C-alpha positions as CSV (number, residue, x, y, z in Angstrom):
1,M,-2.6,-5.1,38.9
2,T,-1.1,-5.6,35.4
3,A,0.9,-8.2,33.6
4,L,4.7,-8.2,33.3
5,T,6.4,-8.8,30.0
6,I,10.2,-9.2,29.7
7,S,11.6,-9.5,26.2
8,G,15.2,-10.3,25.2
9,V,16.8,-8.8,28.3
10,T,20.5,-9.0,28.7
11,K,22.8,-7.7,31.5
12,A,26.5,-7.9,32.2
13,Y,28.7,-6.5,34.9
14,G,31.9,-5.6,33.2
15,A,33.1,-8.6,31.3
16,T,30.8,-11.0,33.2
17,P,27.5,-11.8,31.5
18,V,24.6,-12.2,34.0
19,L,21.5,-12.4,31.9
20,L,21.5,-13.8,28.3
21,G,18.4,-12.9,26.5
22,V,15.6,-13.6,29.0
23,D,12.0,-13.7,27.9
24,L,9.3,-14.0,30.5
25,H,5.6,-13.2,30.6
26,V,3.8,-13.0,34.0
27,P,0.0,-12.8,33.5
28,E,-1.9,-10.4,35.7
29,R,-3.2,-11.6,39.1
30,T,-0.8,-14.6,39.1
31,L,2.4,-15.4,41.0
32,T,5.5,-16.6,39.1
33,A,8.4,-18.1,41.0
34,V,11.8,-17.5,39.4
35,L,13.8,-20.5,40.6
36,G,17.5,-21.1,40.4
37,P,20.8,-21.5,42.4
38,S,22.9,-18.6,43.6
39,G,24.5,-16.7,40.7
40,C,22.0,-17.7,38.0
41,G,20.8,-14.1,37.5
42,K,17.4,-14.3,39.2
43,T,17.9,-11.4,41.6
44,T,19.4,-9.3,38.9
45,L,16.3,-9.9,36.8
46,L,14.2,-8.6,39.8
47,R,16.3,-5.5,40.2
48,L,15.8,-4.7,36.5
49,V,12.1,-4.9,36.8
50,A,12.1,-2.7,39.9
51,G,14.3,-0.2,38.1
52,F,17.3,-0.4,40.5
53,D,19.5,-1.4,37.5
54,A,19.1,-1.0,33.8
55,P,19.5,-3.8,31.3
56,D,22.0,-3.6,28.5
57,S,19.3,-4.5,25.9
58,G,15.8,-5.7,25.7
59,T,12.4,-4.4,26.9
60,I,10.4,-4.6,30.1
61,A,6.7,-3.7,30.1
62,L,4.1,-3.4,32.8
63,G,0.7,-4.0,31.1
64,D,0.8,-1.9,27.9
65,R,3.4,0.6,29.4
66,T,7.0,0.0,28.4
67,V,9.2,1.0,31.3
68,V,12.5,0.0,29.7
69,G,13.3,-0.1,26.0
70,A,12.9,1.8,22.7
71,G,14.9,4.7,24.2
72,R,12.7,4.9,27.2
73,T,13.5,4.3,30.9
74,V,11.0,5.0,33.6
75,P,12.6,5.7,37.0
76,P,11.8,3.2,39.8
77,Q,9.6,5.6,41.8
78,K,7.3,6.0,38.8
79,R,6.9,2.3,38.0
80,R,4.4,1.5,40.8
81,V,6.3,-1.6,41.8
82,G,6.0,-3.0,45.3
83,Y,9.3,-4.6,46.5
84,V,9.7,-7.0,49.5
85,P,13.4,-7.6,50.2
86,Q,14.9,-10.6,51.9
87,E,15.1,-9.1,55.4
88,G,12.0,-6.9,55.2
89,A,13.9,-3.7,55.6
90,L,11.4,-2.1,58.0
91,F,12.2,1.3,59.6
92,P,13.2,0.4,63.2
93,H,12.3,3.8,64.6
94,L,8.7,3.8,63.1
95,S,5.7,2.0,64.4
96,V,4.3,-0.9,62.4
97,A,1.4,1.3,61.2
98,A,3.8,4.1,60.2
99,N,5.9,1.6,58.3
100,V,2.9,0.4,56.3
101,T,1.8,3.9,55.3
102,F,5.3,5.4,54.9
103,G,5.4,7.8,52.0
104,L,1.7,7.7,51.2
105,P,-0.2,11.0,51.3
106,R,-3.3,11.4,53.4
107,R,-3.2,7.8,54.7
108,S,-5.0,7.3,58.0
109,R,-4.4,4.8,60.7
110,S,-7.5,2.9,59.5
111,A,-5.7,2.3,56.2
112,A,-2.8,0.7,58.0
113,A,-5.2,-1.5,59.9
114,E,-6.8,-2.6,56.6
115,F,-3.5,-3.8,55.1
116,L,-2.4,-5.5,58.3
117,E,-5.7,-7.5,58.3
118,L,-5.1,-8.3,54.6
119,V,-1.7,-10.0,55.4
120,G,-3.3,-11.8,58.4
121,L,-2.0,-9.6,61.2
122,D,-4.0,-8.1,64.1
123,P,-4.4,-4.4,63.5
124,A,-3.5,-3.9,67.2
125,L,0.1,-4.6,66.2
126,G,0.2,-1.3,64.5
127,D,1.3,0.4,67.7
128,R,4.4,-1.8,68.1
129,H,7.8,-1.4,66.6
130,P,9.5,-4.0,64.3
131,H,11.8,-5.4,66.9
132,E,8.7,-6.3,68.9
133,L,7.5,-8.7,66.2
134,S,8.6,-12.1,65.1
135,G,10.5,-12.6,61.8
136,G,7.4,-13.9,60.1
137,Q,5.3,-11.0,61.3
138,Q,8.0,-8.5,60.1
139,Q,7.8,-10.1,56.6
140,R,4.0,-9.7,56.6
141,V,4.4,-6.1,57.5
142,A,6.9,-5.6,54.7
143,L,4.3,-7.1,52.3
144,A,1.5,-4.9,53.7
145,R,3.8,-1.9,53.0
146,A,4.4,-3.1,49.5
147,L,0.7,-3.5,48.8
148,A,-0.5,-0.2,50.4
149,P,0.3,2.1,47.4
150,G,-1.6,-0.1,45.0
151,P,1.3,-1.3,42.9
152,S,1.2,-2.6,39.4
153,I,3.2,-5.7,40.5
154,V,4.8,-7.0,43.7
155,L,8.4,-8.3,43.7
156,L,9.5,-10.6,46.5
157,D,13.3,-11.3,46.8
158,E,13.7,-14.5,48.8
159,P,11.5,-13.1,51.6
160,F,11.3,-16.3,53.6
161,S,14.9,-17.5,53.6
162,S,15.9,-16.1,57.0
163,L,12.9,-17.8,58.8
164,D,13.0,-21.1,60.6
165,A,11.2,-24.0,59.0
166,A,7.9,-23.8,60.9
167,L,7.7,-20.0,60.7
168,R,8.6,-20.2,57.0
169,E,5.7,-22.4,56.1
170,S,3.1,-20.4,58.0
171,T,4.4,-17.1,56.6
172,R,4.3,-18.5,53.1
173,R,0.7,-19.4,53.5
174,A,-0.2,-16.0,54.8
175,V,1.7,-14.1,52.1
176,A,0.1,-16.3,49.3
177,A,-3.4,-15.7,50.7
178,A,-2.7,-12.0,51.0
179,L,-1.5,-11.8,47.4
180,V,-4.6,-13.6,46.2
181,A,-6.9,-11.4,48.3
182,A,-5.3,-8.3,46.8
183,G,-5.5,-9.6,43.2
184,A,-1.8,-9.0,43.0
185,T,0.5,-9.8,40.1
186,A,3.7,-11.1,41.8
187,V,7.2,-12.4,41.1
188,L,8.9,-14.4,43.7
189,V,12.6,-15.0,43.5
190,T,13.8,-18.2,45.3
191,H,16.3,-21.0,45.4
192,D,13.8,-23.2,47.4
193,Q,12.2,-25.8,45.2
194,A,9.4,-26.6,47.6
195,E,8.6,-22.9,47.9
196,A,8.4,-22.4,44.2
197,L,6.3,-25.5,43.5
198,S,3.8,-25.0,46.3
199,L,3.2,-21.2,45.9
200,A,3.5,-20.4,42.2
201,D,1.0,-20.4,39.3
202,Q,4.0,-20.9,37.0
203,V,7.7,-21.6,37.7
204,A,10.5,-20.0,35.7
205,V,13.7,-22.1,36.1
206,M,17.0,-20.2,35.4
207,R,20.4,-21.6,34.6
208,Q,23.5,-19.4,34.0
209,G,21.6,-16.4,32.9
210,R,19.0,-18.1,30.7
211,L,15.4,-19.2,31.3
212,V,15.5,-22.9,30.7
213,Q,11.9,-23.8,31.5
214,L,8.7,-21.9,32.1
215,A,5.6,-24.0,33.0
216,A,3.1,-24.9,35.7
217,P,4.7,-26.4,38.9
218,E,3.4,-29.9,38.1
219,T,4.8,-29.7,34.6
220,V,8.2,-28.6,35.8
221,Y,8.3,-31.4,38.3
222,R,6.9,-34.2,36.2
223,S,8.2,-33.2,32.8
224,P,11.5,-31.2,33.4
225,S,13.0,-29.9,30.2
226,D,16.4,-31.6,30.8
227,A,18.3,-33.6,33.5
228,G,19.7,-30.4,35.1
229,V,16.2,-29.1,35.7
230,A,15.0,-32.6,36.9
231,G,17.8,-32.7,39.6
232,F,17.3,-29.1,40.7
233,V,13.5,-29.3,41.4
234,G,13.8,-32.5,43.4
235,E,15.6,-35.8,43.6
236,A,15.6,-37.9,40.5
237,V,16.8,-41.2,39.2
238,L,18.2,-41.4,35.6
239,L,18.7,-44.8,34.0
240,P,19.8,-45.9,30.5
241,A,17.1,-47.6,28.5
242,S,15.9,-48.7,25.1
243,V,12.6,-47.2,24.1
244,Q,10.2,-48.7,21.5
245,A,6.6,-47.8,20.9
246,G,6.2,-46.0,24.3
247,Q,7.8,-48.8,26.3
248,A,11.3,-48.6,27.9
249,T,13.4,-51.6,28.8
250,C,15.8,-50.8,31.6
251,E,17.3,-52.4,34.8
252,L,13.9,-51.9,36.6
253,G,12.1,-53.8,33.9
254,S,9.7,-52.7,31.2
255,L,8.1,-49.3,31.8
256,T,5.6,-47.1,30.1
257,V,7.2,-43.8,29.1
258,R,6.2,-40.2,28.1
259,G,8.1,-38.3,25.4
260,A,8.6,-38.8,21.7
261,V,11.7,-40.9,22.0
262,S,12.7,-44.1,20.2
263,G,15.9,-46.0,20.5
264,P,18.6,-45.4,23.1
265,A,17.4,-43.1,25.8
266,R,17.6,-42.0,29.4
267,I,14.5,-42.4,31.6
268,L,13.6,-40.2,34.6
269,L,11.9,-41.4,37.7
270,R,11.1,-39.6,40.9
271,P,12.0,-41.5,44.2
272,E,8.3,-41.7,45.2
273,Q,7.7,-43.8,42.1
274,L,10.0,-46.6,43.4
275,V,7.8,-48.7,45.6
276,L,9.0,-51.4,48.0
277,T,6.7,-54.4,47.2
278,R,5.5,-57.0,49.7
279,D,4.4,-59.7,47.3
280,G,7.8,-60.6,45.9
281,S,7.2,-58.8,42.6
282,G,9.8,-56.3,41.1
283,V,13.6,-56.4,41.1
284,A,15.9,-57.1,44.0
285,A,17.8,-54.3,45.7
286,R,20.0,-54.0,48.8
287,V,19.4,-51.1,51.2
288,R,22.6,-49.0,51.5
289,E,21.6,-45.9,53.4
290,I,18.5,-44.3,54.9
291,S,17.8,-40.6,55.5
292,Y,15.0,-40.2,58.0
293,F,12.8,-37.0,58.0
294,G,10.0,-38.1,60.3
295,H,7.1,-38.0,57.9
296,D,9.1,-39.8,55.2
297,A,12.5,-41.2,54.4
298,T,14.7,-41.6,51.4
299,V,16.3,-44.9,50.8
300,R,19.5,-45.4,48.7
301,L,19.5,-48.9,47.2
302,E,21.8,-51.0,45.1
303,L,20.2,-53.1,42.4
304,V,21.0,-56.8,42.7
305,P,22.9,-57.9,40.7
306,G,24.8,-55.0,38.9
307,G,25.1,-52.5,41.8
308,T,23.3,-49.7,40.1
309,E,22.3,-47.1,42.7
310,V,18.7,-45.8,42.9
311,L,16.7,-43.7,45.3
312,A,13.3,-44.4,46.8
313,R,11.0,-42.4,49.1
314,V,9.0,-44.3,51.6
315,A,6.8,-43.4,54.6
316,G,8.9,-42.7,57.7
317,H,7.3,-45.5,59.7
318,D,7.7,-48.0,57.0
319,R,11.4,-47.7,56.2
320,P,13.5,-50.9,55.7
321,E,16.6,-51.9,57.6
322,P,20.0,-51.0,56.3
323,G,21.7,-54.0,54.6
324,S,18.4,-55.8,54.0
325,V,17.4,-57.0,50.5
326,V,14.0,-55.7,49.3
327,R,12.1,-55.7,46.0
328,L,11.3,-52.6,43.9
329,A,8.5,-51.9,41.5
330,V,7.7,-48.7,39.6
331,A,4.5,-46.8,40.0
332,G,3.3,-44.6,37.1
333,D,5.2,-43.8,33.9
334,A,8.7,-42.5,33.3
335,L,9.9,-39.5,31.2
336,A,12.3,-40.4,28.4
337,Y,15.0,-38.2,27.1
338,P,17.0,-38.9,23.9
339,S,20.4,-40.4,24.7
340,T,23.2,-38.2,23.2
341,G,26.1,-40.4,24.3
342,P,27.0,-43.2,26.6
343,A,24.4,-43.1,29.3
344,V,25.2,-44.1,32.9
345,P,22.8,-44.4,35.9
346,E,22.6,-41.3,38.0
347,V,20.9,-40.2,41.2
348,L,20.3,-36.5,41.0
349,T,19.7,-34.2,44.0
350,P,19.3,-30.4,44.2
351,E,22.5,-30.2,46.3
352,A,24.6,-32.0,43.6
353,V,22.9,-30.6,40.4
354,G,22.5,-26.9,39.5
355,P,20.4,-26.2,36.4
């Protein structure tokens, strides 16, 4: 497996720009998740790496081999790229084993069994046809087929989006384990924030054709580059504040902050940082609405007085009653952004905010 380096890549379809100077480095034997909403350019980027489309400018290199750029374009069949599409795209008339070894010279049934085991499937499934497998099993077969030729890099285009929640989670774990076992360099395109954060070694967040943040999952979540990224990778609360010497004064009290900011600012808190206290400490808030998810719940609250809306996350069994007045404290520090204009309190969610 080899590293992937994308430099200054642009792409437009007619008068519509899709990619605007993307730079991305994927170290070998790591998985990078390219995260963004529909229309941000992430699938186009994957197609350029695979060779299905050509960029208008820029270079793409696999290891020390340039496959696009400097007057050179290597055709897709010579790039040694494994590709796993959204629906798997298995051949329905071939057996599972034949799908895995399709197009490979002198490959025996034992080779198919090896790759089925690698992706966590019983080699006995090799005799079946795709329609006899579950959706998750089909996606694992698609990965086995992508890994069988020994590719330089594996590209996964939203491979779990058509699966139900329980099957999606188990398939994610199996695919991640198989990629690690194979020592694969991989790029996963997704719009699912939890998927990107839980699977990737690094997350590349895209917005309107640009790469707006590239960092480890924890960094993207705890220190998003701007409010748009903050809202896209999870719920967030933004409050106006005044920052001096690493302390912010806001409606939730005095908080320790990260970020080289002084003066008027906006501070970012995640809902799990807003804690419902039992000892009477903190600020008063009225419960407006509760969204219950079983293991946890999100609670929309209105600060008293003032009416500023905030969002807290609590254990599912410990949720308060709608209409009740509780008290809130903040756990951990906040992230501060410079205030570029009049700041208003905001509750950001992935559904409402695209990066």
